[in-house]
N, CA, C and O atoms as a GROMACS GRO file, in nm:
protein
  276
    1MET      N    1   0.084  -0.118   0.000
    1MET     CA    2   0.000   0.000   0.000
    1MET      C    3   0.089   0.125   0.000
    1MET      O    4   0.182   0.137   0.080
    2GLN      N    5   0.058   0.214  -0.091
    2GLN     CA    6   0.131   0.341  -0.098
    2GLN      C    7   0.048   0.451  -0.033
    2GLN      O    8  -0.075   0.445  -0.030
    3GLU      N    9   0.117   0.551   0.019
    3GLU     CA   10   0.048   0.664   0.080
    3GLU      C   11   0.080   0.792   0.002
    3GLU      O   12   0.192   0.810  -0.047
    4ILE      N   13  -0.018   0.878  -0.007
    4ILE     CA   14   0.002   1.012  -0.062
    4ILE      C   15  -0.034   1.110   0.049
    4ILE      O   16  -0.147   1.111   0.098
    5LYS      N   17   0.062   1.191   0.088
    5LYS     CA   18   0.037   1.294   0.190
    5LYS      C   19  -0.007   1.421   0.118
    5LYS      O   20   0.064   1.473   0.032
    6LEU      N   21  -0.125   1.468   0.154
    6LEU     CA   22  -0.181   1.587   0.090
    6LEU      C   23  -0.103   1.712   0.125
    6LEU      O   24  -0.068   1.735   0.241
    7ARG      N   25  -0.076   1.794   0.025
    7ARG     CA   26  -0.016   1.926   0.046
    7ARG      C   27  -0.126   2.032   0.052
    7ARG      O   28  -0.112   2.135   0.118
    8ASP      N   29  -0.236   2.004  -0.019
    8ASP     CA   30  -0.351   2.093  -0.024
    8ASP      C   31  -0.471   2.020   0.034
    8ASP      O   32  -0.456   1.920   0.103
    9GLU      N   33  -0.589   2.070   0.005
    9GLU     CA   34  -0.714   2.009   0.053
    9GLU      C   35  -0.741   1.874  -0.012
    9GLU      O   36  -0.803   1.786   0.048
   10TYR      N   37  -0.695   1.858  -0.138
   10TYR     CA   38  -0.726   1.736  -0.213
   10TYR      C   39  -0.619   1.714  -0.321
   10TYR      O   40  -0.536   1.801  -0.348
   11ILE      N   41  -0.624   1.595  -0.383
   11ILE     CA   42  -0.547   1.565  -0.503
   11ILE      C   43  -0.644   1.498  -0.599
   11ILE      O   44  -0.730   1.421  -0.558
   12LYS      N   45  -0.630   1.526  -0.726
   12LYS     CA   46  -0.719   1.466  -0.825
   12LYS      C   47  -0.675   1.323  -0.854
   12LYS      O   48  -0.557   1.289  -0.844
   13LEU      N   49  -0.771   1.241  -0.889
   13LEU     CA   50  -0.747   1.099  -0.911
   13LEU      C   51  -0.636   1.072  -1.012
   13LEU      O   52  -0.546   0.992  -0.986
   14GLY      N   53  -0.640   1.138  -1.127
   14GLY     CA   54  -0.538   1.119  -1.230
   14GLY      C   55  -0.400   1.154  -1.179
   14GLY      O   56  -0.302   1.086  -1.209
   15GLN      N   57  -0.391   1.262  -1.102
   15GLN     CA   58  -0.263   1.305  -1.044
   15GLN      C   59  -0.211   1.202  -0.945
   15GLN      O   60  -0.091   1.176  -0.939
   16ALA      N   61  -0.300   1.144  -0.867
   16ALA     CA   62  -0.260   1.044  -0.767
   16ALA      C   63  -0.203   0.920  -0.835
   16ALA      O   64  -0.104   0.863  -0.789
   17LEU      N   65  -0.265   0.878  -0.943
   17LEU     CA   66  -0.215   0.760  -1.015
   17LEU      C   67  -0.076   0.786  -1.072
   17LEU      O   68   0.011   0.699  -1.069
   18LYS      N   69  -0.056   0.907  -1.125
   18LYS     CA   70   0.076   0.942  -1.180
   18LYS      C   71   0.180   0.957  -1.068
   18LYS      O   72   0.293   0.911  -1.082
   19ALA      N   73   0.142   1.019  -0.958
   19ALA     CA   74   0.235   1.045  -0.848
   19ALA      C   75   0.289   0.916  -0.787
   19ALA      O   76   0.401   0.914  -0.736
   20THR      N   77   0.211   0.810  -0.791
   20THR     CA   78   0.253   0.682  -0.733
   20THR      C   79   0.307   0.586  -0.839
   20THR      O   80   0.333   0.469  -0.811
   21ASN      N   81   0.323   0.637  -0.960
   21ASN     CA   82   0.375   0.558  -1.073
   21ASN      C   83   0.290   0.437  -1.107
   21ASN      O   84   0.341   0.338  -1.160
   22MET      N   85   0.161   0.444  -1.079
   22MET     CA   86   0.070   0.336  -1.120
   22MET      C   87   0.043   0.344  -1.269
   22MET      O   88   0.013   0.244  -1.334
   23VAL      N   89   0.056   0.466  -1.324
   23VAL     CA   90   0.046   0.488  -1.469
   23VAL      C   91   0.162   0.576  -1.510
   23VAL      O   92   0.220   0.647  -1.428
   24GLU      N   93   0.196   0.570  -1.638
   24GLU     CA   94   0.312   0.646  -1.686
   24GLU      C   95   0.279   0.789  -1.728
   24GLU      O   96   0.368   0.874  -1.730
   25SER      N   97   0.152   0.816  -1.761
   25SER     CA   98   0.118   0.948  -1.812
   25SER      C   99  -0.027   0.983  -1.780
   25SER      O  100  -0.106   0.898  -1.737
   26GLY      N  101  -0.058   1.110  -1.802
   26GLY     CA  102  -0.196   1.155  -1.784
   26GLY      C  103  -0.290   1.089  -1.883
   26GLY      O  104  -0.406   1.063  -1.850
   27VAL      N  105  -0.241   1.063  -2.002
   27VAL     CA  106  -0.324   0.996  -2.104
   27VAL      C  107  -0.358   0.855  -2.059
   27VAL      O  108  -0.472   0.811  -2.073
   28MET      N  109  -0.259   0.785  -2.005
   28MET     CA  110  -0.284   0.650  -1.956
   28MET      C  111  -0.380   0.651  -1.837
   28MET      O  112  -0.467   0.565  -1.826
   29ALA      N  113  -0.365   0.750  -1.749
   29ALA     CA  114  -0.456   0.764  -1.635
   29ALA      C  115  -0.598   0.783  -1.685
   29ALA      O  116  -0.691   0.720  -1.635
   30LYS      N  117  -0.615   0.870  -1.783
   30LYS     CA  118  -0.748   0.897  -1.840
   30LYS      C  119  -0.809   0.769  -1.895
   30LYS      O  120  -0.928   0.743  -1.876
   31MET      N  121  -0.728   0.690  -1.965
   31MET     CA  122  -0.778   0.567  -2.027
   31MET      C  123  -0.824   0.466  -1.923
   31MET      O  124  -0.935   0.413  -1.933
   32VAL      N  125  -0.740   0.437  -1.822
   32VAL     CA  126  -0.778   0.334  -1.725
   32VAL      C  127  -0.895   0.378  -1.638
   32VAL      O  128  -0.976   0.295  -1.596
   33ILE      N  129  -0.904   0.508  -1.611
   33ILE     CA  130  -1.018   0.558  -1.534
   33ILE      C  131  -1.146   0.549  -1.617
   33ILE      O  132  -1.248   0.501  -1.568
   34LYS      N  133  -1.139   0.593  -1.741
   34LYS     CA  134  -1.256   0.590  -1.829
   34LYS      C  135  -1.307   0.448  -1.852
   34LYS      O  136  -1.427   0.426  -1.866
   35GLU      N  137  -1.214   0.352  -1.855
   35GLU     CA  138  -1.251   0.211  -1.877
   35GLU      C  139  -1.308   0.146  -1.751
   35GLU      O  140  -1.348   0.029  -1.755
   36GLY      N  141  -1.312   0.218  -1.640
   36GLY     CA  142  -1.370   0.164  -1.517
   36GLY      C  143  -1.279   0.069  -1.442
   36GLY      O  144  -1.326  -0.017  -1.369
   37LEU      N  145  -1.148   0.085  -1.460
   37LEU     CA  146  -1.052  -0.005  -1.396
   37LEU      C  147  -1.003   0.045  -1.260
   37LEU      O  148  -0.929  -0.025  -1.191
   38VAL      N  149  -1.045   0.165  -1.223
   38VAL     CA  150  -0.998   0.226  -1.097
   38VAL      C  151  -1.115   0.236  -1.000
   38VAL      O  152  -1.226   0.273  -1.036
   39ARG      N  153  -1.086   0.201  -0.875
   39ARG     CA  154  -1.189   0.211  -0.770
   39ARG      C  155  -1.145   0.312  -0.664
   39ARG      O  156  -1.028   0.318  -0.627
   40VAL      N  157  -1.240   0.390  -0.618
   40VAL     CA  158  -1.219   0.483  -0.506
   40VAL      C  159  -1.316   0.442  -0.397
   40VAL      O  160  -1.438   0.442  -0.417
   41ASN      N  161  -1.262   0.409  -0.282
   41ASN     CA  162  -1.345   0.363  -0.170
   41ASN      C  163  -1.437   0.248  -0.213
   41ASN      O  164  -1.555   0.246  -0.180
   42SER      N  165  -1.379   0.153  -0.287
   42SER     CA  166  -1.445   0.030  -0.333
   42SER      C  167  -1.550   0.050  -0.442
   42SER      O  168  -1.617  -0.045  -0.480
   43LYS      N  169  -1.565   0.171  -0.493
   43LYS     CA  170  -1.661   0.197  -0.601
   43LYS      C  171  -1.587   0.237  -0.727
   43LYS      O  172  -1.489   0.311  -0.722
   44VAL      N  173  -1.633   0.187  -0.842
   44VAL     CA  174  -1.571   0.222  -0.970
   44VAL      C  175  -1.584   0.373  -0.990
   44VAL      O  176  -1.692   0.430  -0.972
   45GLU      N  177  -1.474   0.437  -1.026
   45GLU     CA  178  -1.472   0.582  -1.049
   45GLU      C  179  -1.432   0.608  -1.193
   45GLU      O  180  -1.330   0.557  -1.240
   46THR      N  181  -1.511   0.688  -1.264
   46THR     CA  182  -1.483   0.717  -1.405
   46THR      C  183  -1.450   0.863  -1.430
   46THR      O  184  -1.438   0.905  -1.545
   47GLN      N  185  -1.434   0.942  -1.324
   47GLN     CA  186  -1.399   1.083  -1.338
   47GLN      C  187  -1.253   1.104  -1.302
   47GLN      O  188  -1.213   1.087  -1.187
   48ARG      N  189  -1.172   1.142  -1.401
   48ARG     CA  190  -1.029   1.164  -1.378
   48ARG      C  191  -1.006   1.277  -1.278
   48ARG      O  192  -0.908   1.274  -1.204
   49GLY      N  193  -1.094   1.375  -1.276
   49GLY     CA  194  -1.080   1.490  -1.188
   49GLY      C  195  -1.140   1.471  -1.050
   49GLY      O  196  -1.149   1.567  -0.974
   50LYS      N  197  -1.181   1.349  -1.017
   50LYS     CA  198  -1.238   1.320  -0.885
   50LYS      C  199  -1.141   1.369  -0.777
   50LYS      O  200  -1.023   1.333  -0.779
   51LYS      N  201  -1.190   1.449  -0.685
   51LYS     CA  202  -1.107   1.503  -0.578
   51LYS      C  203  -1.095   1.401  -0.465
   51LYS      O  204  -1.194   1.358  -0.406
   52LEU      N  205  -0.971   1.362  -0.436
   52LEU     CA  206  -0.944   1.268  -0.329
   52LEU      C  207  -0.904   1.346  -0.205
   52LEU      O  208  -0.822   1.437  -0.211
   53VAL      N  209  -0.961   1.307  -0.092
   53VAL     CA  210  -0.934   1.376   0.035
   53VAL      C  211  -0.885   1.275   0.138
   53VAL      O  212  -0.880   1.155   0.112
   54ASP      N  213  -0.848   1.325   0.255
   54ASP     CA  214  -0.798   1.243   0.364
   54ASP      C  215  -0.887   1.121   0.387
   54ASP      O  216  -1.008   1.134   0.405
   55GLY      N  217  -0.827   1.002   0.387
   55GLY     CA  218  -0.901   0.879   0.414
   55GLY      C  219  -0.946   0.804   0.291
   55GLY      O  220  -0.984   0.687   0.302
   56ASP      N  221  -0.942   0.866   0.174
   56ASP     CA  222  -0.983   0.797   0.052
   56ASP      C  223  -0.884   0.687   0.018
   56ASP      O  224  -0.764   0.700   0.042
   57VAL      N  225  -0.936   0.577  -0.037
   57VAL     CA  226  -0.853   0.463  -0.076
   57VAL      C  227  -0.877   0.435  -0.224
   57VAL      O  228  -0.991   0.418  -0.267
   58VAL      N  229  -0.768   0.431  -0.300
   58VAL     CA  230  -0.774   0.409  -0.445
   58VAL      C  231  -0.713   0.272  -0.475
   58VAL      O  232  -0.606   0.238  -0.424
   59SER      N  233  -0.782   0.194  -0.558
   59SER     CA  234  -0.732   0.063  -0.598
   59SER      C  235  -0.725   0.056  -0.749
   59SER      O  236  -0.818   0.096  -0.819
   60PHE      N  237  -0.612   0.002  -0.799
   60PHE     CA  238  -0.595  -0.017  -0.943
   60PHE      C  239  -0.488  -0.123  -0.966
   60PHE      O  240  -0.381  -0.118  -0.907
   61ASP      N  241  -0.519  -0.217  -1.052
   61ASP     CA  242  -0.422  -0.318  -1.096
   61ASP      C  243  -0.353  -0.388  -0.979
   61ASP      O  244  -0.232  -0.410  -0.981
   62GLY      N  245  -0.431  -0.423  -0.877
   62GLY     CA  246  -0.378  -0.496  -0.763
   62GLY      C  247  -0.300  -0.413  -0.663
   62GLY      O  248  -0.246  -0.467  -0.566
   63GLU      N  249  -0.294  -0.283  -0.684
   63GLU     CA  250  -0.224  -0.194  -0.591
   63GLU      C  251  -0.322  -0.100  -0.525
   63GLU      O  252  -0.431  -0.075  -0.576
   64THR      N  253  -0.281  -0.047  -0.410
   64THR     CA  254  -0.369   0.041  -0.333
   64THR      C  255  -0.294   0.166  -0.292
   64THR      O  256  -0.176   0.162  -0.257
   65ILE      N  257  -0.366   0.279  -0.297
   65ILE     CA  258  -0.314   0.407  -0.250
   65ILE      C  259  -0.408   0.455  -0.139
   65ILE      O  260  -0.530   0.445  -0.153
   66ILE      N  261  -0.353   0.506  -0.031
   66ILE     CA  262  -0.435   0.572   0.070
   66ILE      C  263  -0.394   0.719   0.077
   66ILE      O  264  -0.275   0.752   0.073
   67ILE      N  265  -0.493   0.804   0.088
   67ILE     CA  266  -0.471   0.948   0.094
   67ILE      C  267  -0.471   0.989   0.240
   67ILE      O  268  -0.566   0.961   0.313
   68ILE      N  269  -0.363   1.056   0.284
   68ILE     CA  270  -0.354   1.101   0.423
   68ILE      C  271  -0.325   1.250   0.429
   68ILE      O  272  -0.263   1.307   0.338
   69LYS      N  273  -0.370   1.311   0.536
   69LYS     CA  274  -0.350   1.456   0.554
   69LYS      C  275  -0.218   1.484   0.622
   69LYS      O  276  -0.184   1.600   0.645
   0.00000   0.00000   0.00000
């Protein structure tokens, strides 16, 4: 499990995937999110701009990210 420590109030889903190297680019992030391959708090998320806040958990390709303040 990887952690992302927030610098601001939130981080967008696409940015979180790139920051943890789960995807190589913003284009790839857009594709996997649009295809319904990413889950936020156990629910499929299709919005790349979804704002992630403290406590959110992102799952993709067998890996997990937790957002912490």
